[in-house]
C-alpha positions in Angstrom: 65.4 130.8 235.8 69.1 130.2 235.3 69.6 126.5 235.2 73.4 126.9 235.1 73.8 128.5 238.5 71.2 126.8 240.7 72.6 123.6 241.9 71.0 123.0 245.3 67.5 123.0 246.8 68.3 126.0 249.0 69.3 128.1 245.9 66.1 127.0 244.2 64.0 128.2 247.1 65.9 131.5 247.2 65.2 132.1 243.5 61.4 132.0 244.3 60.9 129.2 241.8 57.3 128.0 241.6 56.7 124.5 240.5 53.7 123.9 238.2 52.1 120.7 237.1 52.8 119.7 233.5 49.3 120.6 232.5 49.6 124.0 234.1 52.9 124.5 232.4 51.5 123.7 229.0 48.6 126.0 229.7 50.8 128.9 230.9 53.0 128.7 227.8 50.1 128.4 225.4 48.5 131.5 226.9 51.7 133.4 226.2 51.8 132.1 222.7 48.2 133.0 221.9 48.6 136.5 223.4 51.7 137.1 221.3 50.0 135.6 218.2 52.9 133.2 217.8 52.4 130.3 215.6 52.5 127.0 217.5 52.5 123.5 215.9 54.9 124.3 213.1 54.6 122.2 210.0 51.1 121.0 210.7 49.1 122.1 207.6 45.4 122.2 206.9 44.3 122.0 210.6 44.2 125.8 211.4 40.4 125.9 211.5 39.7 122.5 212.8 42.2 120.4 214.8 44.5 123.1 216.2 41.8 125.3 217.9 40.3 122.1 219.5 43.8 121.1 220.7 44.5 124.5 222.2 41.1 124.5 224.0 41.9 121.1 225.4 45.3 122.3 226.7 43.7 125.4 228.2 41.3 123.0 230.0 44.2 120.9 231.2 42.7 117.8 229.6 44.2 114.4 228.7 43.7 114.2 224.9 42.6 111.5 222.5 43.5 112.1 218.8 41.1 110.0 216.7 41.7 109.7 213.0 42.8 107.4 210.1 46.4 106.7 209.4 48.7 109.4 208.0 46.8 112.3 209.6 49.8 113.7 211.6 48.4 112.5 215.0 51.8 111.5 216.4 53.5 114.6 214.9 51.0 116.8 216.8 51.7 115.0 220.0 55.5 115.5 219.5 55.1 119.2 218.9 53.3 119.7 222.2 56.8 119.4 223.8 57.5 123.0 222.5 54.9 124.3 225.0 56.9 123.0 228.0 59.3 125.2 229.9 62.8 125.0 228.5 64.3 123.5 231.7 62.8 122.2 234.9 64.7 121.3 238.1 64.7 117.7 239.6 66.3 116.0 242.5 69.7 114.7 241.2 69.7 110.9 240.8 65.9 110.5 240.9 64.6 107.8 238.5 61.3 109.7 238.0 62.7 113.2 237.9 61.1 114.3 241.2 60.2 118.0 241.6 62.5 119.2 244.4 59.6 121.3 245.9 57.1 118.4 245.6 58.9 115.1 245.9 56.8 111.9 245.5 59.3 109.0 245.4 61.0 107.4 248.4 64.5 108.3 247.0 63.7 112.0 246.6 62.0 112.4 250.0 65.0 110.5 251.6 67.6 112.8 249.9 65.8 115.9 251.0 65.4 114.5 254.6 69.2 113.9 254.8 70.6 116.8 252.9 67.9 119.5 253.4 68.7 122.7 251.5 72.0 121.2 250.3 70.1 118.5 248.3 71.8 118.5 244.8 69.6 119.6 241.9 69.9 118.9 238.2 67.9 120.4 235.2 66.0 118.5 232.6 65.5 120.0 229.1 62.0 119.8 227.6 63.2 117.6 224.7 63.7 114.8 227.3 60.2 115.2 228.7 58.4 113.2 226.0 57.8 109.4 226.0 56.0 107.5 223.3 54.8 103.9 223.3 53.2 102.1 220.5 50.4 100.0 222.0 50.6 96.3 221.0 48.7 93.4 222.5 51.9 92.2 224.2 52.4 95.3 226.3 52.3 94.4 230.0 51.6 96.2 233.2 55.3 95.8 234.0 56.3 97.7 230.8 54.0 100.6 231.5 53.8 100.8 235.3 56.5 98.7 236.8 57.3 95.4 238.5 58.8 94.1 241.7 62.6 93.6 241.3 63.6 90.5 243.4 67.4 91.1 242.7 67.1 94.7 244.1 65.2 93.3 247.1 67.9 90.7 247.8 70.8 93.1 247.2 69.4 95.8 249.5 68.0 93.2 252.0 64.5 94.7 251.7 61.2 93.1 252.2 58.5 93.2 249.5 56.6 95.8 251.6 59.3 98.4 250.8 58.6 100.6 247.8 62.3 100.6 246.9 61.9 97.1 245.5 59.8 98.4 242.6 61.4 98.8 239.2 59.5 101.7 237.6 57.9 101.3 234.1 57.5 103.9 231.4 54.7 106.0 232.9 56.3 106.7 236.3 59.5 107.6 234.4 57.4 110.0 232.4 56.5 111.9 235.6 56.2 115.7 234.8 56.3 114.8 231.0 54.1 114.2 228.0 53.3 110.5 227.6 51.9 109.3 224.3 50.3 106.0 223.7 49.8 105.3 220.0 46.9 103.0 218.8 45.3 102.8 222.3 42.6 100.2 221.3 45.4 97.7 220.8 46.2 97.7 224.5 44.6 94.7 226.3 41.6 95.7 228.4 43.3 94.9 231.7 46.2 97.2 230.9 43.7 100.0 230.0 42.1 99.5 233.4 45.5 99.9 235.1 45.9 103.2 233.2 42.5 104.3 234.2 43.4 103.6 237.8 46.5 105.8 237.5 44.4 108.6 236.0 41.6 108.3 238.6 43.1 107.2 241.9 46.7 108.4 241.6 47.9 105.1 243.0 49.7 102.2 241.3 49.2 98.6 242.0 51.9 96.0 241.2 51.5 92.4 242.1 49.4 93.2 245.2 51.7 96.0 246.2 49.8 99.2 246.5 51.7 102.5 246.3 50.3 106.0 246.4 52.2 107.8 243.7 50.5 111.0 242.6 52.2 111.1 239.2 52.0 114.3 237.1 51.6 113.3 233.4 50.0 114.8 230.4 48.5 111.9 228.5 48.0 112.0 224.7 46.4 108.9 223.2 46.0 108.3 219.5 43.5 105.8 217.9 42.2 104.8 214.6 38.4 104.8 214.4 38.5 101.5 212.4 40.2 99.9 215.4 37.0 100.2 217.4 35.5 97.5 215.2 38.6 95.6 214.2 41.0 94.6 216.9 39.9 96.0 220.2 38.2 99.0 221.7 38.9 101.6 224.4 37.4 100.5 227.6 34.5 102.8 228.7 35.8 104.0 232.0 39.1 105.0 230.4 37.4 106.7 227.5 35.4 108.6 230.1 38.5 109.8 231.8 40.1 111.2 228.6 38.4 114.6 228.7 39.0 115.8 225.1 38.6 113.7 222.0 39.8 115.4 218.8 39.0 114.2 215.3 41.7 114.6 212.7 41.1 114.5 208.9 42.8 114.3 205.5 43.7 117.6 203.7 40.6 119.1 202.2 42.1 120.7 199.1 44.8 119.8 196.6 46.7 122.9 197.5 47.1 121.9 201.2 47.9 118.3 200.1 50.6 119.6 197.8 52.2 121.8 200.6 52.3 118.7 202.9 53.9 116.6 200.2 56.7 119.2 199.5 57.3 119.8 203.1 57.7 116.0 203.8 59.3 114.7 200.6 62.9 113.9 201.1 64.7 115.0 197.9 68.4 115.4 197.3 69.9 118.6 196.0 70.3 117.0 192.5 66.7 115.9 192.6 65.5 119.4 193.4 66.9 120.6 190.1 64.5 118.3 188.1 61.7 120.3 186.7 58.2 119.2 187.9 55.3 121.2 186.5 52.3 122.1 188.7 50.2 119.7 186.6 52.2 116.6 187.5 52.3 117.7 191.2 48.6 118.1 191.2 48.1 114.7 189.5 50.0 113.0 192.3 47.8 114.6 194.9 44.7 113.9 192.8 45.6 110.2 192.8 45.2 110.2 196.7 41.9 112.1 196.4 40.6 109.5 193.9 41.8 106.7 196.2 39.9 108.2 199.1 36.6 107.7 197.1 37.4 104.6 195.2 35.1 101.6 195.5 38.1 99.3 195.2 39.8 100.6 198.3 38.8 100.1 202.0 37.8 103.6 203.1 37.7 102.6 206.8 41.4 102.0 206.6 42.2 105.4 205.0 44.7 106.5 202.4 47.6 108.0 204.2 49.3 111.3 203.3 52.5 109.1 203.0 51.1 107.8 199.7 51.5 111.2 198.0 54.9 111.8 199.7 56.3 108.5 198.5 54.7 108.8 195.1 56.2 112.2 194.6 59.6 111.0 195.6 59.2 108.1 193.1 58.0 110.4 190.3 61.1 112.6 190.6 63.4 109.5 190.8 61.8 108.0 187.7 62.7 111.2 185.8 66.2 111.2 187.4 66.8 107.6 186.4 66.0 108.4 182.8 68.3 111.4 182.8 71.2 109.3 184.2 70.7 106.4 181.8 70.5 108.8 178.8 73.5 110.8 180.1 71.5 114.0 179.9 72.2 117.1 182.0 68.6 118.0 182.7 65.1 116.6 182.4 61.6 117.3 183.4 58.8 115.1 184.8 56.5 113.6 182.1 53.2 111.8 182.4 54.8 108.5 181.3 56.8 108.8 184.6 53.6 108.2 186.5 54.2 104.5 185.9 57.0 105.0 188.5 54.6 105.9 191.3 52.7 102.6 191.1 55.0 100.9 193.7 54.4 103.8 196.1 50.6 103.5 195.6 50.1 99.7 195.8 51.8 99.4 199.2 49.7 102.1 200.8 46.1 101.0 199.8 44.0 98.4 201.5 41.9 96.7 198.8 38.4 95.5 199.3 37.2 92.2 197.6 36.5 93.9 194.3 39.9 95.6 194.4 41.6 92.3 195.1 39.9 90.9 192.0 41.4 93.7 189.9 44.8 93.5 191.5 46.8 96.3 193.1 48.7 97.4 190.0 45.5 97.7 188.0 43.8 99.7 190.7 46.8 102.0 190.8 46.6 102.5 187.1 42.8 103.2 187.3 43.5 105.8 190.0 46.1 107.6 187.8 43.5 107.5 184.9 40.8 109.0 187.1 43.2 111.7 188.3 43.9 112.6 184.7 40.2 112.8 183.9 39.5 114.9 187.0 42.1 117.5 186.1 41.7 117.5 182.3 38.7 119.9 182.3 40.9 122.5 184.0 43.2 122.7 181.0 41.1 121.7 177.9 37.5 121.5 176.7 35.6 118.2 177.5 36.2 115.9 174.6 32.8 114.2 174.9 31.0 117.5 174.7 33.3 118.7 171.9 32.3 115.6 169.9 28.6 116.4 170.3 28.7 120.1 169.9 27.8 121.9 166.6 31.0 123.9 166.4 34.3 122.4 165.2 35.8 119.7 167.4 39.3 120.8 168.4 40.4 117.1 168.8 39.3 115.9 165.3 42.8 116.0 163.7 44.3 114.0 166.5 41.7 111.2 166.7 41.5 110.9 162.9 45.3 110.2 162.8 44.8 107.3 165.1 41.7 106.1 163.1 44.0 105.8 160.1 45.8 103.0 162.0 48.7 105.0 163.5 49.8 104.2 167.0 52.1 106.0 169.5 54.1 104.5 172.3 55.6 106.8 174.9 58.0 105.1 177.4 59.6 106.8 180.3 63.0 105.9 178.9 62.9 108.2 175.8 65.6 110.9 175.5 64.3 114.4 175.4 64.8 114.7 171.6 63.0 111.3 171.0 60.2 112.3 173.4 59.6 115.6 171.5 59.9 113.9 168.1 57.3 111.2 169.1 54.7 113.7 170.3 55.2 115.9 167.2 54.2 113.0 165.0 50.6 113.5 165.9 49.1 116.2 163.6 47.2 118.9 165.4 48.4 118.1 168.8 51.0 120.9 169.1 48.5 123.4 167.6 45.8 122.4 170.1 48.0 123.0 173.1 49.3 126.3 171.7 45.7 127.4 171.0 44.6 127.0 174.7 48.0 127.7 176.4 50.1 130.0 174.1 52.5 131.2 176.8 54.0 128.0 178.0 57.7 126.9 177.8 58.6 124.1 175.4 58.8 121.5 178.3 55.3 122.5 179.5 53.9 122.4 176.0 55.3 118.9 175.5 53.9 117.8 178.8 50.4 119.1 177.9 50.6 117.4 174.5 51.1 114.1 176.3 48.4 115.1 178.8 45.9 115.6 175.9 46.5 112.0 174.7 45.8 110.7 178.3 42.7 112.9 178.6 41.3 111.7 175.3 41.9 108.1 176.4 40.1 108.7 179.7 37.2 110.2 177.8 37.1 107.0 175.6 38.2 108.8 172.4 41.5 106.9 172.2 42.6 103.5 173.5 45.4 103.5 176.1 47.3 100.4 177.0 49.9 100.0 179.7 53.4 99.1 178.7 56.3 98.3 181.0 57.4 101.8 181.9 55.0 103.8 179.7 51.8 104.0 177.7 50.7 103.1 174.2 47.9 105.0 172.4 45.9 103.7 169.5 42.4 104.0 167.9 39.5 103.2 170.1 37.8 100.9 167.6 40.9 98.9 166.9 40.8 98.0 170.6 37.2 96.8 170.4 38.3 93.9 168.2 41.3 93.3 170.4 39.2 92.4 173.5 42.3 91.6 175.6 43.0 95.3 175.9 39.5 96.5 176.1 38.9 98.4 179.4 35.4 98.6 180.7 34.2 102.2 180.9 33.5 103.1 184.4 30.0 104.4 183.4 29.0 100.9 182.2 26.3 99.2 184.1 27.7 97.0 186.8 25.9 93.7 187.1 27.7 92.5 190.2 
């Protein structure tokens, strides 16, 4: 259909154009996509086996859709991508507020235009990118916002009575006629507004201040909701929930691999930042922090831990390394474990703490999560220090722990120059040899990173004491810390008397 040449209703009829409802249009284009094995929903990762097939089924069934899931699960992103399943251009009666279909007009204006001009009625074309409306539901949203209101000035100017439908000023939903309309956080809408929506879905009429108007709107509704909202603020009224034919549950990434892909796709890094070397280990640690947060007893799990946590944390991690490079006037740098102190501001703002978490404080909870992430990944790279201590064979960590037992301490701040960082780590006897023994083929930067990782791993397995410094970590002997009770961290395996 050439949208550049067809300018009147007559030309449109002559071209044999068939108008479809928005749901039929989505269905038709999805069928084509599935037959050609084309990938839809670009950039949505980790949902290939779960959410996407259910979504495609709902579109084939021509359903209104409710996406139900915790925050940061790409619900709105999915809704926005549905626009790609619309036809590129559709015709509408020029000047129509609600983009009337020329072959199936529903508003007074469009019917009147066609009555007067017949086949010469002028026609314009609307691109699919303009056929998407999104509204965040808040308790102050009114019927006037969504559906419309009587406009007294219009009535006075045009000398119309209130019985004339021309006095209505249309709200968002009528203006989304033949489009996709998304309402985010549906339970936050007041019950009476939800009932008005239900009426539009069910009866195809709109009621404004006693004025009843039959307006068979053609809208693909997509609603999003957070399951915790059902208990917290409001709920979806039953008759409306009953009219939303498909409810699809979203979820967080199930593996570190998918989580990492999402982070790199979404993280906004500058060209200079992309040159900073970040090893797979630190990337995995950032993701693991979110996985640990999703099972932490300090964090409100009903509220969820958004994918935005890892995206912001990764951006901060790179920026912490970049800041050091700039201050030290170095040309290159790589991300170290001490840079993880830089992700704390990204973590603390994105976790909802329960009472126990509030007692600990957000920064301490963030540090605990980083520690748990280190502990979870340590076994992938090195033997378990606790088992090594108890085993009959030689303990590979003895040289390292003994050096600290002799009263030596080691502070690693994120401000150290590359040379200082290397020199500091090399002070610990046996540390370099241990890393080389288990990972002989690594580059110098990776070797230094793993040397630092070993210290963190030993601390998480209670073989060393780790204290948090501003912008870094200090390591010392475990027993020294027992006398210095201020720094003593309770082991998470201790009995909890609460």
